[in-house]
Every structure is written in C-alpha cells, then in structure tokens.
N, C-alpha and C positions, 0 to 999 in steps of 0.2 A: 503494500500500500504506500511506502514512503516515496517511491519514484513515480507513482502514477498520478497524473493530473486529476485533481478533484473536479476541474472544469469538464473534463471528458465524462466523468461519472454523472455530473449534473446534466450534461447533454443527453445521456442515456435515459435519465429519469424523465426529462421533457419529452423525449421521443416515445417512451413506453406509455406515458400517461396522456399522450395526445388524443384528443377527442375530435373526430371529423364533424364538420358542420355542412348543412345544405347550402349550396351555392345557387343564387338566382341568376347570376350573370354568366355569360359564356367565357370559358377559359381561353386566354390568349397564350398559346404555348410558347411562342417566341419571347414574349414579355417575361414569362416565368423563368425561362432559361437564362435570359439576360440578367434579371434581377438576382437569381441564384449565383451567377458568376460574379456579379459586382459585390454581393454580400460576402462571398467567400474571399475575394481578393482585397477588399478595403482594409481589414485588419492587418493583412500581410504587408500591404503598401505602407500603412501608417507605421508599422513596426520597422520597416526598412528605412523610412525617412528619419526615424528617431534612433537609429541603431548606435549613434555616437554616445547615447546615454544608456547603453546596455548594461554598464557596470552598476547602474542604479537598481537593477533587478526589477524592471517594470514589465517584464514579459507577461505577468499575470493580468495586467491591465488590458493588453491586446487579446488575451485568451478570453477575458470576460466580454469584450466587444464581439468576439467570434461567437460566444454563447448567446449573446443577445441576437446576433444574426441568425443563429439556428432557430430561436423562438420566432423570429420574423418569418422565416421560410415555412415554419409549421403553421402558424396561425394567421398570417397575412397572405402568404402565397399558397397555402394549403398544399405544400409539396408532397406529403404522403399520398393524397388523393390523385395528384398529377402522376406520380410514379406508378401507382396501382393501375391507372388508366393506360399508361404507355407500356407497362410490362404485364398486361393482362394475361399473356400467354404463360406466365409463371404461376398461375393459380394453384397448381399442385403443391407449390412450396410458398404459399402466400405468407406464412409466418416468417420465413427466411427473407422474403422479399421486403419486409418492413424495415430492414436495416439499410436499404439503398438510400433513403433520404438523409441518412447520417453521413454519407460519404463527403459531401461538400464541407461539412463542419470538421470532419477528420482532416481533410486536405488543408483547411484553414489553420488548424492547430499545428500541423506539421510545417506549413510554410512559415508561421510565426517563429517557431523554434529554429528553423533554418536561418532566417535572416537575423535573429537575435543572438545567434551563437557568438560568444565572445572570445573565441580562439584566435590565433594569428590570422589576420585578414588575407595574407598572401597565400595561405595554404588552402586552396580549394579542395584538395584531396581530403584534408582533415575535416572541412565543412561537410563534405558528402559522407564521410565516415560517421560524423555526428548525426546527420540526417537519417542514415540507416538505423542507428541505435534508437533514435527518437521514434522512428516508425515502428520498430519492434516493441518498444515500451508502451506506446499508445495502443498498439494492437492487442496487447495482453488483456486489458479489461473487456475487450469485445468478445473474447473467446467464450465466456459463459453464456452470453446472450446468443451467440451463434449456435452453440451446442443446444441450448434450450429451444431455440427456434427450429432447429433440425429435428429434435425429438418430437416437438408438437406436430410438425409436418409428417413425421413418420407414423405417429399414432393414428392419423387419418386413414391409414391403410387397414386398420383393424375395425371390427364392429364397434359401434358406439358403446355397447355394454361393457367391453373390456378395455377400451382405448385409454380411459383414465388410469386404470391399474398398470397398463403397459408404460404409460408416460411416467408415472410415479416410480416404477421400478428402474427406469432408465435415468431419471433426473437425480435420484438420491446419490448414485456413485459420482456424479459431477462434483459434489462437494469435496470428495476425497481425491479425485484425480489430480488436481494441481499439487497436492502434497505428496502423492505417490510418485508422480512423474516430474517432480521438481527438477531433478538433474537434467531431464530433456529440455525443460523450459530454460534452464540456465544456459544450456548449449545453443538454444534458439536465440538468446540474446547476444551471445558472444561466440566467436570461433574458438574452439578449445583444442589444445594439444596436450599430450601426455607430459608429465613432469620428467625431464631428462637429467636433472641434477641429482645424481645418485646419493650424494652425501646428505643433501637436504631431505630427500625422499626417505632415507633410513632414519633420520632424526624424527621426521613426522610419523613414521611407522612406530618407532619406540614410544612416541607421545600418545598415539592412539591406543597402543597396547596397554600403557599405564592407565588410561582412562576406561578401558574395556569397551570402547566404541568399535563396532564392526562397520566396515565400509568396503566398497568395491575397488575404487581407483582414486588417484589424485590427478586433477587436470589443471592446466594453466590457461586462463582466459587471455586471449589476444586482444587487448584493448587498443593496441596501436598507438597513434599519436594523441589519443584522448587522455592518456596518463591517469587512469583510474586505479587507485590503490585500495584493494579490498580482498576479502576472503569469505568463503561460505562453505557450509556443510549442508547438502541438500538431500532430501529423501527420508521418509519415515520408515521405510523398509530397509533393513541392513544390507540385503543383497543388491539393492538398487542404489544405495547411498554413495555419494561421491564428495570428495573434498576438492574445493576450487580455490586457487589463488590467482591473482592477476599478474600479468607480465610486469606491470609497473612495480608491484610489491616485490616480485622476484628480483628485479634489477636494482632497486633503490633501498632495500631494507636488508640488514644483516640477518643471518640465519636465526639467531636467538630471538630477534624481534618477530620474525615470521612464525616461529614456534609459538610464541605467546598469543599472536593474533589467531592462529589456527586453534589453539587451546580455548580461546574465547568462543569460537564457533562450536567447538566440541561441547562447551558448556551449555549451549542452546539444546543440543541433543540430549545430554545427560539429565537436564532439568525438564525434558519433554516439552519444550516450548512450541515445537511444530504441532504436536498433538493438541496443546492448549489453543493454538491458533485455529485449528480445525473446529474445536469446541466453540470458539468465539464466532466463527462463521455460522455454525449451527444456531448459536444463540441469537444472532442477528435475524436469521430466517424465522425463528420462532417468535422473537419479540416484535418483528415487523407485522406478523399476523395479528398479534394482540394490539399493536399500535393502530393497525388499519381498522380493527373492530371498534376500539374505544375512542379513537380520535378522527381518523379519516372518514369512516362511515357516517358519524353524526354531522360532519362538515359537508357532506355531499350535497344536501338540499340547500343550506344557506349560501353555499359557494357555487351553486349551479350557474353555469355560464362563465365561471372564472377558473378554468382548468389550470391556468398558469400558477395561481395561488396554491392549488392543491399539489402541484408538482414541487413548488418551493418548499412546502411543508414536508413533503417526503424527502427532499434533499437535506433539509435541516436535521431530520431524524437520522439520516445516513451519516452526516458529518458528525453529529453528536456521538453516535455509536462508535464509528471507526476513527475519526480524527481526534476525539477526546478520550473516550473510554478505552478503545483498543490501544491507542498510543500511550495512554497512562500506564497500562500494563506492560507495553513493550519497553518503556523506559526502565521499568523495574527488572524486566528480563535482562536488559543490558547490564545493569548493576550486578545481577546474579551471575551472568556469564563472565563479567570482569573478575569477580571474586573467584570463580571456578578456575579461570586462567591462571591467576596468581597462585592458587593452591596447587594446581596440577604441575606447573613448571617450577614453582618455588623460586621465582625470579621476578619480583615485583618491579624492580628498577627497569628491567628490559621491557616489561609491558607498559610502564609509564612512558618510557622513551618512544615506544612504538606508537602510542596514542598521540604524542606530540608530533611525531613524524607524519602521522595520518592527517593531522590538522593542517599541515602545510599544503596538502592537496585540496583543502576546502577554501573556496573563495569568499565565504561569508565572514563578515567582521564579527568580533566578539559581541558587541551590543545587539546586532541583528540575530545572532544565534540564541541569545538569551530570550529575546522577544518571541521568537518563533518556537521556542522549545515546547511550549504548551501543546503545539500541534505536530511535533516531530516524534519519530519512533525512537530516536536516540537522545540521551541527555547531552548537554554541552560538554566539551572537553574539560572545562574547569570543574563541572559538577562530578564528572567521573573520577578525576584525579582527587578531588576532595573526598569522595567516597572511599577510595583506596587508602588515603591517608588516615581515615578514621579506623581502618582495620589495625593500623599500627598502634593506635591508642587503646585498642581492645574494647571499643564501644559495643554494648550488647545489642543495640539496634541493628548493627551490621550483620551479626551472626544469624539473624533470621533468614538472610538471603542464601544461606547454605542449605536450607530446607525448603519444602513446598510453601510458597507464599500464601498468606491468609487470603489475599485477593483472588488467587487461583482457586482456593477451596470454596470461596463464596460463589465464584463463577460455576464450578462444577455442580454445586448444590442447586443453583438457580435453574439449570437446564430441566431437571424433572419437574420443578415447580412451574416453569413455563409450559411444559407439555401438559401438566394437569390443568392449568388455567385454560388452555386451548380446548382441552377435552370438555371442561365445564361449559365453555362458550358455545360449542357446536353439538353437544349431545341432544 
C-alpha cells in the first residue's frame, strides 16, 4: 500500500460507484473523444510546465486534477455509457468491459509521473526506466478489480442457481493470492537475477539458518539507474518464499549492513506480519459490509442524485482503514522487525548505520517526513533510531515488541466479532 497512489484507488471507487443516468440529448461522439483527450492531457501539460518546481513535491496536486477529470468524464461526459455503446460486441464480458473508461485516467497519472520525474534531465533512458516502474506500480491495484470482473463474467456461464456459489468460491482465494504469489509480483516489478556473491550468499544463509526461516532462493533486483536501496522477504509459503535485495544495496552497502537489513525483513516473517496483513485485508472486507449497512444504506435516499458524495464517503472509509489504521500497525511492525534484526545479528551499530545509509537515498526532508509519518507505513529514521536507543536503556515498553503485539491480538479477536455482526444483520 505504501507505493500505491491513493488517487488511483479513489478513481476506482468513483468508477465502481458510478450510476448511469438517462440522456435526453443525442451523443456527439467526436465531442466526447475530444473532451476525453483534453481532460487526460491538461494535467500532464500543467505538470510539464511547472516541472522546475518538482522538488516541491507537488505531483499530488496534478494527480488530484486528473481525478477531478475522471469525475468529469463519468458524470458530465457519461463515458461509461459511451464505451458500452461503442464496445457492445463485448457483452459476454461486460463486467471486464467496465474498466475501459478508466484507461484515460490511468494514462493521465502515468504521464504526470513521467514529466514530474526529478532524475537527471539529460538521461532519457532513466526517465523511461522510471516510466516502466510507475506503470507496473499503478497497474498492481487494478489486478483485483480485473480478477473480480473476470470471475463475474465467468459465473454467467453457469445456471443462475449456482452462479453465486461459483463466484464466491473463486473470489475468496483472490484475497490470498497476492500473499502466496508475492515473489512473482516482486519479479513483475523488477528484473531479478540470482545473487552471485558467494561470500554474501553464505552469510545470508547462516543468518536465515539462525532464524529458522525457510526460503527458496535469494534474488537481486535490477533497479538500474533509479538507485533504489531496499530488501524484502516475500511469500507466506516457505517453499515459495524468496529473499530480495536491490543492486543498489548490493553495491553501496557493506556486507554486515546488508545482513542487518535482511534480518529486519526476516523479522517480518518470524512475527507473521504477512499473515496479519492478510487478516487486515479480510477485516476491511468484513467491516466494509457493516459500514455499507449502517452508514451507506441509510444515506442512499437522502443523497439520491448525489452519487459523487457517496463515492467520497466510501473513499474516506478506505483511507481511514488503510492509510490510518493499517499504517498505524505497520509502523509498529517496523519497530518489531528492527528489534528482531538487532537481536538476530547482535550488531546494533551496523543496523543503525544501515538505517542512516538508507536515509541518504530518500529525498524527503526531515520536517516533511515527520509531517507525513501519520500516513506512512514506516516510522521516520529519527523515531526508529530513538526506539533502538531505548533498548539500551532497558525500557520495559520496548520488550513488548519481542512478543505478539496487543494491537494484533485485538485485530484477531475482532474478525469473528465482525463475522457474527454480519450474521446478525443478514439472518
């Protein structure tokens, strides 16, 4: 969720909740095509004209303009109805067809990121490399919707009596697929090569042996000229799990720092943070059902004729759940993994120096990092170092991070409670 544009998610909500209206006037196809092109290109053009101020991080402003443009194409140009009319021959896959009006918005976001890229202006190769990465990152949130649409289209092949059961049986695994096939998603984002440094590979093997973590392989992400320093352990199934480090990390960090960074990622596995993330996604699906029944359903009548407001309310609930609640837990998971890395390697100084080196690859200033931390998945560098310093002082509040956090226990207990509430509402 950290690298995914919340603007893209908001656009999906507007598209999903779009309500078609009856048109009394004849549709001018050429005018619709022209206006869609203009609405798509205007935010990109404005971003290009102000690119000299890219260091001020105003990309979000143009993405919001692009989101407003999407709302205009939906409710002023009635683009979904126009698309349905032009692509009527796709009726057998009409659910999948509904994603087509989203393409201009997707192109607009991609164009904005391309022109606002603040790398070396002379390196067009680097700019195109960044464009490819942005394309893959923006595409990831669309996969669930594409899968769900494909499943809904597939269920139409079955008799109506069993179609709902077939759809439910196919949709439930979708929740688990991103976590099971996370290594494949990682390799989708970056070109990956096997780790050839045998000395480092042996060190990491000894590290994973001490932790008891099982994995299949160690790969090196080829981030090229983007210079991204990071590491990850992906996959909840041991036989499918892979350890990843970026080429920037490999070439700019000493082995002992890389060990501590990988130990941090191992900490996420040992504390079952991937499984907890799966539970969090399930919690959102369950809580959204309750939210719809208790909040959205009563608002349907008073807000009839104002579907945009209903979409905004749905977006606010999503932001509250993932950008506030989910990230609140995520920041504690980072502290937990930090402590595990220090305990596993018994080299706190190396881990601290690794964190400081990682910060050199971040272009955000310290004040901005503190302001944005409420909505970030990771605590600020200063807060992480302060947390590690508290371990030296033997503060009792730190030791709770070596065990299952109270927040996680509350989350696990809340799932059956939500299921019971839904049962009471629909029985």
